[in-house]
N, CA, C and O atoms as a Tinker XYZ file with bonds, in Angstrom:
   536  protein
     1  N     33.753000  120.769000 -129.132000    73     2
     2  CA    33.010000  121.145000 -127.944000    64     1     3
     3  C     33.511000  120.300000 -126.767000    63     2     4     5
     4  O     33.894000  119.143000 -126.935000    81     3
     5  N     33.498000  120.886000 -125.610000    73     3     6
     6  CA    33.945000  120.211000 -124.402000    64     5     7
     7  C     32.995000  119.094000 -124.002000    63     6     8     9
     8  O     31.794000  119.144000 -124.266000    81     7
     9  N     33.574000  118.076000 -123.352000    73     7    10
    10  CA    32.782000  116.959000 -122.834000    64     9    11
    11  C     32.540000  117.178000 -121.343000    63    10    12    13
    12  O     33.479000  117.334000 -120.562000    81    11
    13  N     31.271000  117.187000 -120.968000    73    11    14
    14  CA    30.890000  117.324000 -119.568000    64    13    15
    15  C     30.399000  115.965000 -119.107000    63    14    16    17
    16  O     29.481000  115.397000 -119.698000    81    15
    17  N     31.013000  115.440000 -118.045000    73    15    18
    18  CA    30.615000  114.153000 -117.492000    64    17    19
    19  C     30.257000  114.358000 -116.027000    63    18    20    21
    20  O     31.028000  114.929000 -115.256000    81    19
    21  N     29.073000  113.881000 -115.660000    73    19    22
    22  CA    28.587000  114.046000 -114.291000    64    21    23
    23  C     28.442000  112.657000 -113.681000    63    22    24    25
    24  O     27.662000  111.837000 -114.165000    81    23
    25  N     29.194000  112.402000 -112.622000    73    23    26
    26  CA    29.160000  111.125000 -111.921000    64    25    27
    27  C     28.412000  111.329000 -110.605000    63    26    28    29
    28  O     28.846000  112.074000 -109.726000    81    27
    29  N     27.266000  110.638000 -110.500000    73    27    30
    30  CA    26.364000  110.825000 -109.370000    64    29    31
    31  C     26.394000  109.610000 -108.456000    63    30    32    33
    32  O     26.810000  108.522000 -108.856000    81    31
    33  N     25.951000  109.810000 -107.234000    73    31    34
    34  CA    25.800000  108.700000 -106.318000    64    33    35
    35  C     24.716000  107.752000 -106.805000    63    34    36    37
    36  O     24.076000  108.015000 -107.823000    81    35
    37  N     24.504000  106.661000 -106.098000    73    35    38
    38  CA    23.492000  105.692000 -106.528000    64    37    39
    39  C     22.084000  106.285000 -106.491000    63    38    40    41
    40  O     21.660000  106.853000 -105.484000    81    39
    41  N     21.372000  106.142000 -107.605000    73    39    42
    42  CA    19.997000  106.612000 -107.730000    64    41    43
    43  C     19.109000  105.449000 -108.151000    63    42    44    45
    44  O     19.598000  104.445000 -108.671000    81    43
    45  N     17.814000  105.583000 -107.929000    73    43    46
    46  CA    16.877000  104.505000 -108.254000    64    45    47
    47  C     16.696000  104.307000 -109.754000    63    46    48    49
    48  O     16.330000  103.218000 -110.197000    81    47
    49  N     16.950000  105.358000 -110.540000    73    47    50
    50  CA    16.868000  105.273000 -111.998000    64    49    51
    51  C     17.965000  106.160000 -112.580000    63    50    52    53
    52  O     18.733000  106.756000 -111.825000    81    51
    53  N     18.052000  106.258000 -113.878000    73    51    54
    54  CA    19.180000  106.980000 -114.468000    64    53    55
    55  C     19.197000  108.473000 -114.184000    63    54    56    57
    56  O     20.253000  109.094000 -114.309000    81    55
    57  N     18.074000  109.080000 -113.808000    73    55    58
    58  CA    18.041000  110.510000 -113.485000    64    57    59
    59  C     17.718000  110.795000 -112.025000    63    58    60    61
    60  O     17.968000  111.900000 -111.543000    81    59
    61  N     17.172000  109.824000 -111.323000    73    59    62
    62  CA    16.739000  110.046000 -109.951000    64    61    63
    63  C     15.390000  110.737000 -109.855000    63    62    64    65
    64  O     14.916000  111.033000 -108.758000    81    63
    65  N     14.772000  110.993000 -110.999000    73    63    66
    66  CA    13.468000  111.663000 -111.028000    64    65    67
    67  C     12.406000  110.585000 -111.193000    63    66    68    69
    68  O     11.815000  110.425000 -112.261000    81    67
    69  N     12.184000  109.863000 -110.129000    73    67    70
    70  CA    11.213000  108.774000 -110.137000    64    69    71
    71  C     10.758000  108.524000 -108.702000    63    70    72    73
    72  O     11.349000  109.046000 -107.757000    81    71
    73  N      9.745000  107.754000 -108.551000    73    71    74
    74  CA     9.242000  107.456000 -107.218000    64    73    75
    75  C      8.329000  108.541000 -106.696000    63    74    76    77
    76  O      7.925000  109.443000 -107.430000    81    75
    77  N      8.008000  108.442000 -105.414000    73    75    78
    78  CA     7.055000  109.379000 -104.812000    64    77    79
    79  C      7.727000  110.552000 -104.109000    63    78    80    81
    80  O      7.091000  111.586000 -103.905000    81    79
    81  N      8.993000  110.417000 -103.735000    73    79    82
    82  CA     9.690000  111.466000 -103.000000    64    81    83
    83  C     10.871000  111.968000 -103.832000    63    82    84    85
    84  O     12.024000  111.631000 -103.561000    81    83
    85  N     10.566000  112.775000 -104.845000    73    83    86
    86  CA    11.578000  113.240000 -105.791000    64    85    87
    87  C     12.310000  114.453000 -105.235000    63    86    88    89
    88  O     11.689000  115.380000 -104.715000    81    87
    89  N     13.631000  114.441000 -105.347000    73    87    90
    90  CA    14.473000  115.544000 -104.900000    64    89    91
    91  C     14.429000  116.654000 -105.955000    63    90    92    93
    92  O     14.747000  116.415000 -107.120000    81    91
    93  N     14.037000  117.857000 -105.552000    73    91    94
    94  CA    13.910000  118.975000 -106.489000    64    93    95
    95  C     15.228000  119.289000 -107.190000    63    94    96    97
    96  O     15.223000  119.707000 -108.348000    81    95
    97  N     16.367000  119.093000 -106.501000    73    95    98
    98  CA    17.665000  119.327000 -107.136000    64    97    99
    99  C     17.836000  118.446000 -108.366000    63    98   100   101
   100  O     18.376000  118.887000 -109.380000    81    99
   101  N     17.374000  117.198000 -108.276000    73    99   102
   102  CA    17.483000  116.279000 -109.411000    64   101   103
   103  C     16.539000  116.674000 -110.544000    63   102   104   105
   104  O     16.886000  116.555000 -111.720000    81   103
   105  N     15.357000  117.140000 -110.188000    73   103   106
   106  CA    14.409000  117.609000 -111.203000    64   105   107
   107  C     15.012000  118.789000 -111.964000    63   106   108   109
   108  O     14.996000  118.818000 -113.194000    81   107
   109  N     15.542000  119.753000 -111.225000    73   107   110
   110  CA    16.141000  120.937000 -111.846000    64   109   111
   111  C     17.335000  120.559000 -112.711000    63   110   112   113
   112  O     17.469000  121.031000 -113.840000    81   111
   113  N     18.206000  119.700000 -112.172000    73   111   114
   114  CA    19.402000  119.323000 -112.924000    64   113   115
   115  C     19.040000  118.547000 -114.186000    63   114   116   117
   116  O     19.652000  118.752000 -115.234000    81   115
   117  N     18.058000  117.663000 -114.096000    73   115   118
   118  CA    17.619000  116.911000 -115.272000    64   117   119
   119  C     17.112000  117.867000 -116.350000    63   118   120   121
   120  O     17.420000  117.690000 -117.529000    81   119
   121  N     16.350000  118.866000 -115.960000    73   119   122
   122  CA    15.857000  119.865000 -116.919000    64   121   123
   123  C     17.012000  120.667000 -117.506000    63   122   124   125
   124  O     17.019000  120.964000 -118.701000    81   123
   125  N     17.987000  121.019000 -116.674000    73   123   126
   126  CA    19.131000  121.790000 -117.155000    64   125   127
   127  C     19.988000  120.979000 -118.131000    63   126   128   129
   128  O     20.475000  121.519000 -119.124000    81   127
   129  N     20.171000  119.698000 -117.854000    73   127   130
   130  CA    20.920000  118.832000 -118.772000    64   129   131
   131  C     20.164000  118.706000 -120.093000    63   130   132   133
   132  O     20.765000  118.765000 -121.166000    81   131
   133  N     18.853000  118.534000 -120.012000    73   131   134
   134  CA    18.044000  118.453000 -121.236000    64   133   135
   135  C     18.208000  119.735000 -122.056000    63   134   136   137
   136  O     18.387000  119.675000 -123.272000    81   135
   137  N     18.146000  120.891000 -121.394000    73   135   138
   138  CA    18.327000  122.165000 -122.086000    64   137   139
   139  C     19.705000  122.222000 -122.744000    63   138   140   141
   140  O     19.819000  122.566000 -123.921000    81   139
   141  N     20.752000  121.885000 -121.985000    73   139   142
   142  CA    22.120000  121.975000 -122.507000    64   141   143
   143  C     22.322000  121.052000 -123.707000    63   142   144   145
   144  O     22.916000  121.455000 -124.707000    81   143
   145  N     21.834000  119.825000 -123.613000    73   143   146
   146  CA    22.001000  118.898000 -124.738000    64   145   147
   147  C     21.184000  119.345000 -125.947000    63   146   148   149
   148  O     21.593000  119.124000 -127.087000    81   147
   149  N     20.038000  119.969000 -125.708000    73   147   150
   150  CA    19.233000  120.472000 -126.831000    64   149   151
   151  C     19.931000  121.642000 -127.529000    63   150   152   153
   152  O     19.627000  121.954000 -128.680000    81   151
   153  N     20.863000  122.282000 -126.831000    73   151   154
   154  CA    21.651000  123.372000 -127.402000    64   153   155
   155  C     22.947000  122.866000 -128.037000    63   154   156   157
   156  O     23.741000  123.653000 -128.553000    81   155
   157  N     23.155000  121.546000 -127.995000    73   155   158
   158  CA    24.337000  120.957000 -128.614000    64   157   159
   159  C     25.451000  120.571000 -127.663000    63   158   160   161
   160  O     26.498000  120.101000 -128.108000    81   159
   161  N     25.258000  120.756000 -126.368000    73   159   162
   162  CA    26.289000  120.395000 -125.395000    64   161   163
   163  C     26.440000  118.880000 -125.308000    63   162   164   165
   164  O     25.483000  118.133000 -125.509000    81   163
   165  N     27.646000  118.449000 -125.009000    73   163   166
   166  CA    27.949000  117.032000 -124.825000    64   165   167
   167  C     27.974000  116.747000 -123.325000    63   166   168   169
   168  O     29.019000  116.852000 -122.683000    81   167
   169  N     26.822000  116.388000 -122.775000    73   167   170
   170  CA    26.686000  116.122000 -121.344000    64   169   171
   171  C     26.229000  114.679000 -121.165000    63   170   172   173
   172  O     25.235000  114.252000 -121.752000    81   171
   173  N     26.967000  113.935000 -120.347000    73   171   174
   174  CA    26.603000  112.553000 -120.054000    64   173   175
   175  C     26.596000  112.379000 -118.541000    63   174   176   177
   176  O     27.532000  112.781000 -117.850000    81   175
   177  N     25.522000  111.772000 -118.042000    73   175   178
   178  CA    25.394000  111.475000 -116.617000    64   177   179
   179  C     25.613000  109.991000 -116.388000    63   178   180   181
   180  O     25.220000  109.156000 -117.203000    81   179
   181  N     26.247000  109.677000 -115.269000    73   179   182
   182  CA    26.394000  108.282000 -114.853000    64   181   183
   183  C     26.127000  108.226000 -113.360000    63   182   184   185
   184  O     26.712000  108.985000 -112.587000    81   183
   185  N     25.234000  107.317000 -112.955000    73   183   186
   186  CA    25.035000  107.170000 -111.516000    64   185   187
   187  C     25.548000  105.797000 -111.105000    63   186   188   189
   188  O     25.497000  104.837000 -111.875000    81   187
   189  N     26.035000  105.728000 -109.893000    73   187   190
   190  CA    26.748000  104.549000 -109.406000    64   189   191
   191  C     25.906000  103.281000 -109.452000    63   190   192   193
   192  O     26.439000  102.206000 -109.726000    81   191
   193  N     24.622000  103.377000 -109.194000    73   191   194
   194  CA    23.759000  102.190000 -109.185000    64   193   195
   195  C     23.453000  101.691000 -110.591000    63   194   196   197
   196  O     23.312000  100.487000 -110.803000    81   195
   197  N     23.348000  102.602000 -111.550000    73   195   198
   198  CA    22.941000  102.231000 -112.909000    64   197   199
   199  C     24.111000  102.038000 -113.862000    63   198   200   201
   200  O     23.983000  101.304000 -114.842000    81   199
   201  N     25.245000  102.674000 -113.602000    73   199   202
   202  CA    26.358000  102.653000 -114.545000    64   201   203
   203  C     27.706000  102.608000 -113.820000    63   202   204   205
   204  O     28.546000  103.489000 -114.003000    81   203
   205  N     27.900000  101.593000 -113.012000    73   203   206
   206  CA    29.147000  101.448000 -112.253000    64   205   207
   207  C     30.356000  101.289000 -113.168000    63   206   208   209
   208  O     31.469000  101.657000 -112.791000    81   207
   209  N     30.152000  100.747000 -114.360000    73   207   210
   210  CA    31.260000  100.559000 -115.301000    64   209   211
   211  C     31.877000  101.904000 -115.680000    63   210   212   213
   212  O     33.098000  102.007000 -115.796000    81   211
   213  N     31.053000  102.937000 -115.874000    73   211   214
   214  CA    31.571000  104.263000 -116.217000    64   213   215
   215  C     32.496000  104.778000 -115.114000    63   214   216   217
   216  O     33.494000  105.441000 -115.398000    81   215
   217  N     32.169000  104.477000 -113.871000    73   215   218
   218  CA    33.010000  104.876000 -112.742000    64   217   219
   219  C     34.343000  104.136000 -112.794000    63   218   220   221
   220  O     35.403000  104.745000 -112.645000    81   219
   221  N     34.287000  102.839000 -113.004000    73   219   222
   222  CA    35.498000  102.019000 -112.967000    64   221   223
   223  C     36.415000  102.260000 -114.160000    63   222   224   225
   224  O     37.611000  101.979000 -114.081000    81   223
   225  N     35.879000  102.773000 -115.260000    73   223   226
   226  CA    36.691000  103.002000 -116.456000    64   225   227
   227  C     37.364000  104.373000 -116.481000    63   226   228   229
   228  O     38.163000  104.646000 -117.377000    81   227
   229  N     37.060000  105.229000 -115.525000    73   227   230
   230  CA    37.643000  106.566000 -115.516000    64   229   231
   231  C     38.574000  106.705000 -114.312000    63   230   232   233
   232  O     38.108000  106.711000 -113.173000    81   231
   233  N     39.885000  106.816000 -114.548000    73   231   234
   234  CA    40.829000  106.893000 -113.434000    64   233   235
   235  C     40.627000  108.112000 -112.528000    63   234   236   237
   236  O     40.881000  108.031000 -111.326000    81   235
   237  N     40.177000  109.231000 -113.083000    73   235   238
   238  CA    39.923000  110.422000 -112.259000    64   237   239
   239  C     38.794000  110.142000 -111.272000    63   238   240   241
   240  O     38.877000  110.503000 -110.098000    81   239
   241  N     37.747000  109.500000 -111.758000    73   239   242
   242  CA    36.595000  109.176000 -110.917000    64   241   243
   243  C     36.981000  108.135000 -109.871000    63   242   244   245
   244  O     36.617000  108.263000 -108.702000    81   243
   245  N     37.711000  107.113000 -110.284000    73   243   246
   246  CA    38.133000  106.070000 -109.336000    64   245   247
   247  C     38.966000  106.673000 -108.212000    63   246   248   249
   248  O     38.746000  106.358000 -107.043000    81   247
   249  N     39.919000  107.538000 -108.552000    73   247   250
   250  CA    40.755000  108.175000 -107.536000    64   249   251
   251  C     39.914000  109.031000 -106.601000    63   250   252   253
   252  O     40.131000  109.031000 -105.389000    81   251
   253  N     38.955000  109.758000 -107.160000    73   251   254
   254  CA    38.083000  110.606000 -106.346000    64   253   255
   255  C     37.281000  109.762000 -105.354000    63   254   256   257
   256  O     37.240000  110.074000 -104.164000    81   255
   257  N     36.649000  108.702000 -105.838000    73   255   258
   258  CA    35.818000  107.861000 -104.975000    64   257   259
   259  C     36.671000  107.171000 -103.910000    63   258   260   261
   260  O     36.235000  107.035000 -102.767000    81   259
   261  N     37.878000  106.735000 -104.268000    73   259   262
   262  CA    38.763000  106.095000 -103.291000    64   261   263
   263  C     39.235000  107.081000 -102.226000    63   262   264   265
   264  O     39.423000  106.707000 -101.069000    81   263
   265  N     39.424000  108.326000 -102.614000    73   263   266
   266  CA    39.927000  109.339000 -101.688000    64   265   267
   267  C     38.820000  109.982000 -100.860000    63   266   268   269
   268  O     38.936000  110.098000  -99.640000    81   267
   269  N     37.754000  110.398000 -101.524000    73   267   270
   270  CA    36.684000  111.157000 -100.863000    64   269   271
   271  C     35.516000  110.269000 -100.454000    63   270   272   273
   272  O     34.900000  110.488000  -99.412000    81   271
   273  N     35.214000  109.269000 -101.274000    73   271   274
   274  CA    34.067000  108.405000 -101.025000    64   273   275
   275  C     32.858000  108.875000 -101.820000    63   274   276   277
   276  O     32.860000  109.967000 -102.388000    81   275
   277  N     31.833000  108.046000 -101.852000    73   275   278
   278  CA    30.638000  108.375000 -102.634000    64   277   279
   279  C     29.883000  109.567000 -102.055000    63   278   280   281
   280  O     29.103000  110.206000 -102.761000    81   279
   281  N     30.104000  109.870000 -100.791000    73   279   282
   282  CA    29.425000  111.037000 -100.207000    64   281   283
   283  C     29.922000  112.346000 -100.808000    63   282   284   285
   284  O     29.285000  113.380000 -100.607000    81   283
   285  N     31.030000  112.341000 -101.534000    73   283   286
   286  CA    31.537000  113.529000 -102.205000    64   285   287
   287  C     30.904000  113.767000 -103.573000    63   286   288   289
   288  O     31.124000  114.808000 -104.192000    81   287
   289  N     30.117000  112.797000 -104.042000    73   287   290
   290  CA    29.460000  112.930000 -105.340000    64   289   291
   291  C     28.290000  113.898000 -105.235000    63   290   292   293
   292  O     27.740000  114.060000 -104.146000    81   291
   293  N     27.894000  114.536000 -106.306000    73   291   294
   294  CA    28.333000  114.325000 -107.672000    64   293   295
   295  C     29.703000  114.936000 -107.949000    63   294   296   297
   296  O     30.132000  115.893000 -107.303000    81   295
   297  N     30.368000  114.344000 -108.934000    73   295   298
   298  CA    31.650000  114.801000 -109.437000    64   297   299
   299  C     31.425000  115.226000 -110.882000    63   298   300   301
   300  O     30.898000  114.453000 -111.683000    81   299
   301  N     31.819000  116.443000 -111.215000    73   299   302
   302  CA    31.622000  116.961000 -112.570000    64   301   303
   303  C     32.999000  117.140000 -113.214000    63   302   304   305
   304  O     33.872000  117.833000 -112.691000    81   303
   305  N     33.155000  116.489000 -114.368000    73   303   306
   306  CA    34.401000  116.582000 -115.121000    64   305   307
   307  C     34.158000  117.352000 -116.409000    63   306   308   309
   308  O     33.135000  117.178000 -117.071000    81   307
   309  N     35.091000  118.186000 -116.745000    73   307   310
   310  CA    35.093000  118.893000 -118.015000    64   309   311
   311  C     36.357000  118.450000 -118.734000    63   310   312   313
   312  O     37.468000  118.797000 -118.334000    81   311
   313  N     36.173000  117.681000 -119.797000    73   311   314
   314  CA    37.304000  117.106000 -120.533000    64   313   315
   315  C     38.270000  116.389000 -119.584000    63   314   316   317
   316  O     39.485000  116.574000 -119.653000    81   315
   317  N     37.705000  115.575000 -118.704000    73   315   318
   318  CA    38.447000  114.757000 -117.734000    64   317   319
   319  C     39.194000  115.544000 -116.664000    63   318   320   321
   320  O     40.108000  115.015000 -116.031000    81   319
   321  N     38.816000  116.796000 -116.459000    73   319   322
   322  CA    39.367000  117.594000 -115.367000    64   321   323
   323  C     38.227000  117.933000 -114.408000    63   322   324   325
   324  O     37.145000  118.334000 -114.837000    81   323
   325  N     38.475000  117.771000 -113.121000    73   323   326
   326  CA    37.457000  118.062000 -112.118000    64   325   327
   327  C     37.166000  119.554000 -112.081000    63   326   328   329
   328  O     38.069000  120.375000 -111.924000    81   327
   329  N     35.876000  119.892000 -112.230000    73   327   330
   330  CA    35.459000  121.294000 -112.154000    64   329   331
   331  C     34.471000  121.551000 -111.021000    63   330   332   333
   332  O     34.227000  122.700000 -110.653000    81   331
   333  N     33.901000  120.471000 -110.465000    73   331   334
   334  CA    32.921000  120.659000 -109.400000    64   333   335
   335  C     32.724000  119.344000 -108.659000    63   334   336   337
   336  O     32.741000  118.269000 -109.260000    81   335
   337  N     32.539000  119.441000 -107.357000    73   335   338
   338  CA    32.222000  118.266000 -106.552000    64   337   339
   339  C     31.173000  118.630000 -105.510000    63   338   340   341
   340  O     31.063000  119.783000 -105.092000    81   339
   341  N     30.413000  117.633000 -105.105000    73   339   342
   342  CA    29.492000  117.803000 -103.998000    64   341   343
   343  C     28.156000  118.436000 -104.306000    63   342   344   345
   344  O     27.287000  118.493000 -103.436000    81   343
   345  N     27.968000  118.915000 -105.529000    73   343   346
   346  CA    26.692000  119.492000 -105.924000    64   345   347
   347  C     26.585000  119.451000 -107.448000    63   346   348   349
   348  O     27.571000  119.261000 -108.161000    81   347
   349  N     25.347000  119.639000 -107.918000    73   347   350
   350  CA    25.106000  119.670000 -109.358000    64   349   351
   351  C     25.338000  121.071000 -109.887000    63   350   352   353
   352  O     25.052000  122.045000 -109.190000    81   351
   353  N     25.848000  121.197000 -111.101000    73   351   354
   354  CA    26.004000  122.528000 -111.675000    64   353   355
   355  C     24.650000  123.136000 -112.036000    63   354   356   357
   356  O     23.695000  122.423000 -112.344000    81   355
   357  N     24.588000  124.436000 -111.992000    73   355   358
   358  CA    23.394000  125.162000 -112.414000    64   357   359
   359  C     23.360000  125.224000 -113.938000    63   358   360   361
   360  O     24.321000  124.838000 -114.603000    81   359
   361  N     22.259000  125.706000 -114.479000    73   359   362
   362  CA    22.162000  125.888000 -115.933000    64   361   363
   363  C     23.236000  126.857000 -116.422000    63   362   364   365
   364  O     23.863000  126.622000 -117.455000    81   363
   365  N     23.448000  127.936000 -115.684000    73   363   366
   366  CA    24.483000  128.901000 -116.061000    64   365   367
   367  C     25.859000  128.235000 -116.097000    63   366   368   369
   368  O     26.643000  128.473000 -117.016000    81   367
   369  N     26.149000  127.405000 -115.098000    73   367   370
   370  CA    27.444000  126.725000 -115.052000    64   369   371
   371  C     27.580000  125.716000 -116.188000    63   370   372   373
   372  O     28.641000  125.618000 -116.805000    81   371
   373  N     26.519000  124.966000 -116.469000    73   371   374
   374  CA    26.559000  124.042000 -117.605000    64   373   375
   375  C     26.826000  124.795000 -118.901000    63   374   376   377
   376  O     27.629000  124.358000 -119.725000    81   375
   377  N     26.155000  125.920000 -119.079000    73   375   378
   378  CA    26.351000  126.733000 -120.282000    64   377   379
   379  C     27.799000  127.199000 -120.381000    63   378   380   381
   380  O     28.405000  127.152000 -121.452000    81   379
   381  N     28.340000  127.642000 -119.268000    73   379   382
   382  CA    29.736000  128.097000 -119.245000    64   381   383
   383  C     30.682000  126.949000 -119.589000    63   382   384   385
   384  O     31.575000  127.109000 -120.421000    81   383
   385  N     30.491000  125.800000 -118.959000    73   383   386
   386  CA    31.349000  124.644000 -119.222000    64   385   387
   387  C     31.287000  124.231000 -120.690000    63   386   388   389
   388  O     32.300000  123.852000 -121.279000    81   387
   389  N     30.100000  124.308000 -121.273000    73   387   390
   390  CA    29.895000  123.858000 -122.653000    64   389   391
   391  C     30.194000  124.944000 -123.677000    63   390   392   393
   392  O     30.225000  124.670000 -124.877000    81   391
   393  N     30.414000  126.168000 -123.219000    73   391   394
   394  CA    30.657000  127.266000 -124.148000    64   393   395
   395  C     29.398000  127.725000 -124.855000    63   394   396   397
   396  O     29.450000  128.188000 -125.995000    81   395
   397  N     28.258000  127.596000 -124.173000    73   395   398
   398  CA    26.978000  128.004000 -124.748000    64   397   399
   399  C     26.587000  129.387000 -124.245000    63   398   400   401
   400  O     26.946000  129.782000 -123.136000    81   399
   401  N     25.859000  130.105000 -125.060000    73   399   402
   402  CA    25.286000  131.375000 -124.631000    64   401   403
   403  C     23.918000  131.078000 -124.041000    63   402   404   405
   404  O     23.156000  130.289000 -124.599000    81   403
   405  N     23.606000  131.700000 -122.926000    73   403   406
   406  CA    22.282000  131.533000 -122.332000    64   405   407
   407  C     21.268000  132.305000 -123.147000    63   406   408   409
   408  O     21.571000  133.373000 -123.678000    81   407
   409  N     20.080000  131.774000 -123.247000    73   407   410
   410  CA    18.993000  132.478000 -123.938000    64   409   411
   411  C     18.653000  133.737000 -123.158000    63   410   412   413
   412  O     18.745000  133.760000 -121.931000    81   411
   413  N     18.268000  134.766000 -123.862000    73   411   414
   414  CA    17.949000  136.040000 -123.216000    64   413   415
   415  C     16.848000  135.874000 -122.180000    63   414   416   417
   416  O     16.800000  136.626000 -121.207000    81   415
   417  N     15.965000  134.906000 -122.373000    73   415   418
   418  CA    14.870000  134.725000 -121.427000    64   417   419
   419  C     15.349000  134.160000 -120.103000    63   418   420   421
   420  O     14.649000  134.285000 -119.099000    81   419
   421  N     16.528000  133.539000 -120.072000    73   419   422
   422  CA    16.994000  132.974000 -118.804000    64   421   423
   423  C     17.859000  133.948000 -118.023000    63   422   424   425
   424  O     18.201000  133.692000 -116.868000    81   423
   425  N     18.210000  135.051000 -118.641000    73   423   426
   426  CA    19.005000  136.058000 -117.958000    64   425   427
   427  C     18.094000  137.230000 -117.612000    63   426   428   429
   428  O     17.487000  137.843000 -118.490000    81   427
   429  N     18.010000  137.525000 -116.338000    73   427   430
   430  CA    17.124000  138.593000 -115.891000    64   429   431
   431  C     17.955000  139.837000 -115.609000    63   430   432   433
   432  O     18.843000  139.832000 -114.756000    81   431
   433  N     17.655000  140.880000 -116.328000    73   431   434
   434  CA    18.330000  142.146000 -116.123000    64   433   435
   435  C     17.306000  143.170000 -115.691000    63   434   436   437
   436  O     16.182000  143.192000 -116.192000    81   435
   437  N     17.695000  144.008000 -114.769000    73   435   438
   438  CA    16.791000  145.065000 -114.324000    64   437   439
   439  C     17.523000  146.389000 -114.404000    63   438   440   441
   440  O     18.634000  146.530000 -113.893000    81   439
   441  N     16.902000  147.343000 -115.037000    73   439   442
   442  CA    17.448000  148.685000 -115.077000    64   441   443
   443  C     16.723000  149.493000 -114.020000    63   442   444   445
   444  O     15.495000  149.572000 -114.008000    81   443
   445  N     17.486000  150.079000 -113.150000    73   443   446
   446  CA    16.893000  150.840000 -112.064000    64   445   447
   447  C     17.198000  152.310000 -112.284000    63   446   448   449
   448  O     18.358000  152.698000 -112.428000    81   447
   449  N     16.139000  153.136000 -112.310000    73   447   450
   450  CA    16.312000  154.575000 -112.459000    64   449   451
   451  C     16.847000  155.126000 -111.151000    63   450   452   453
   452  O     16.425000  154.710000 -110.072000    81   451
   453  N     17.757000  156.044000 -111.248000    73   451   454
   454  CA    18.320000  156.660000 -110.060000    64   453   455
   455  C     17.231000  157.450000 -109.341000    63   454   456   457
   456  O     16.569000  158.298000 -109.940000    81   455
   457  N     17.056000  157.172000 -108.087000    73   455   458
   458  CA    16.039000  157.874000 -107.307000    64   457   459
   459  C     16.623000  158.325000 -105.982000    63   458   460   461
   460  O     17.668000  157.844000 -105.543000    81   459
   461  N     15.930000  159.248000 -105.364000    73   459   462
   462  CA    16.318000  159.683000 -104.026000    64   461   463
   463  C     15.780000  158.676000 -103.025000    63   462   464   465
   464  O     15.089000  157.727000 -103.396000    81   463
   465  N     16.095000  158.882000 -101.776000    73   463   466
   466  CA    15.615000  157.986000 -100.729000    64   465   467
   467  C     14.097000  158.068000 -100.573000    63   466   468   469
   468  O     13.496000  157.186000  -99.959000    81   467
   469  N     13.472000  159.108000 -101.115000    73   467   470
   470  CA    12.026000  159.269000 -101.014000    64   469   471
   471  C     11.288000  158.720000 -102.224000    63   470   472   473
   472  O     10.059000  158.779000 -102.275000    81   471
   473  N     12.016000  158.187000 -103.199000    73   471   474
   474  CA    11.383000  157.591000 -104.364000    64   473   475
   475  C     11.252000  158.503000 -105.554000    63   474   476   477
   476  O     10.892000  158.043000 -106.637000    81   475
   477  N     11.529000  159.769000 -105.396000    73   475   478
   478  CA    11.458000  160.702000 -106.516000    64   477   479
   479  C     12.760000  160.742000 -107.274000    63   478   480   481
   480  O     13.672000  159.959000 -107.007000    81   479
   481  N     12.846000  161.664000 -108.231000    73   479   482
   482  CA    14.092000  161.789000 -108.982000    64   481   483
   483  C     15.239000  162.163000 -108.062000    63   482   484   485
   484  O     15.061000  162.897000 -107.089000    81   483
   485  N     16.412000  161.651000 -108.379000    73   483   486
   486  CA    17.583000  161.969000 -107.566000    64   485   487
   487  C     17.917000  163.436000 -107.738000    63   486   488   489
   488  O     17.919000  163.941000 -108.861000    81   487
   489  N     18.200000  164.130000 -106.643000    73   487   490
   490  CA    18.549000  165.539000 -106.763000    64   489   491
   491  C     19.913000  165.692000 -107.406000    63   490   492   493
   492  O     20.772000  164.821000 -107.270000    81   491
   493  N     20.111000  166.797000 -108.108000    73   491   494
   494  CA    21.435000  167.056000 -108.683000    64   493   495
   495  C     22.379000  167.395000 -107.549000    63   494   496   497
   496  O     21.956000  167.793000 -106.463000    81   495
   497  N     23.667000  167.230000 -107.818000    73   495   498
   498  CA    24.655000  167.492000 -106.758000    64   497   499
   499  C     24.567000  168.941000 -106.255000    63   498   500   501
   500  O     24.782000  169.203000 -105.071000    81   499
   501  N     24.254000  169.870000 -107.152000    73   499   502
   502  CA    24.196000  171.283000 -106.771000    64   501   503
   503  C     23.020000  171.581000 -105.865000    63   502   504   505
   504  O     23.121000  172.425000 -104.974000    81   503
   505  N     21.903000  170.897000 -106.082000    73   503   506
   506  CA    20.706000  171.223000 -105.310000    64   505   507
   507  C     20.448000  170.263000 -104.160000    63   506   508   509
   508  O     19.481000  170.434000 -103.416000    81   507
   509  N     21.294000  169.262000 -104.005000    73   507   510
   510  CA    21.060000  168.284000 -102.942000    64   509   511
   511  C     21.274000  168.917000 -101.578000    63   510   512   513
   512  O     22.357000  169.417000 -101.273000    81   511
   513  N     20.233000  168.890000 -100.768000    73   511   514
   514  CA    20.343000  169.432000  -99.420000    64   513   515
   515  C     19.969000  168.380000  -98.396000    63   514   516   517
   516  O     19.624000  168.708000  -97.261000    81   515
   517  N     20.034000  167.120000  -98.790000    73   515   518
   518  CA    19.667000  166.063000  -97.873000    64   517   519
   519  C     18.465000  165.306000  -98.376000    63   518   520   521
   520  O     17.921000  165.642000  -99.428000    81   519
   521  N     18.046000  164.313000  -97.667000    73   519   522
   522  CA    16.948000  163.460000  -98.066000    64   521   523
   523  C     15.636000  164.237000  -98.075000    63   522   524   525
   524  O     15.315000  164.915000  -97.099000    81   523
   525  N     14.899000  164.150000  -99.132000    73   523   526
   526  CA    13.584000  164.760000  -99.290000    64   525   527
   527  C     13.605000  166.268000  -99.119000    63   526   528   529
   528  O     12.636000  166.864000  -98.649000    81   527
   529  N     14.726000  166.885000  -99.508000    73   527   530
   530  CA    14.826000  168.346000  -99.480000    64   529   531
   531  C     14.986000  168.917000  -98.095000    63   530   532   533
   532  O     14.803000  170.120000  -97.909000    81   531
   533  N     15.314000  168.118000  -97.134000    73   531   534
   534  CA    15.456000  168.634000  -95.767000    64   533   535
   535  C     16.853000  169.072000  -95.501000    63   534   536
   536  O     17.156000  169.533000  -94.400000    81   535
């Protein structure tokens, strides 16, 4: 299975989901990482304030931070290759990176019956004389 590594800017705790003013993006991403790991994905997060050693031990991350700066974080690596910068991946993206299938409940499909502009059944090509039979 692929290794997903997420390098984040400095946070107050290991997830950033703490304190009184929590960023919803961090809440969502933390839940998505929990979901992915519960499905068997190998996802590891490192934030600059809590795990600076992880940054310094990865040459891809060091080069990124030296070139772009911490304002370019988060940096997402898939098997040590950059796949995303500047934002957190969605659950769908994490699933794709990890090779996981999304649960049917997370995929919303809608089947729409063909209708005319008036909401009724669509007229056949032979009988179509315009919108609402006009």
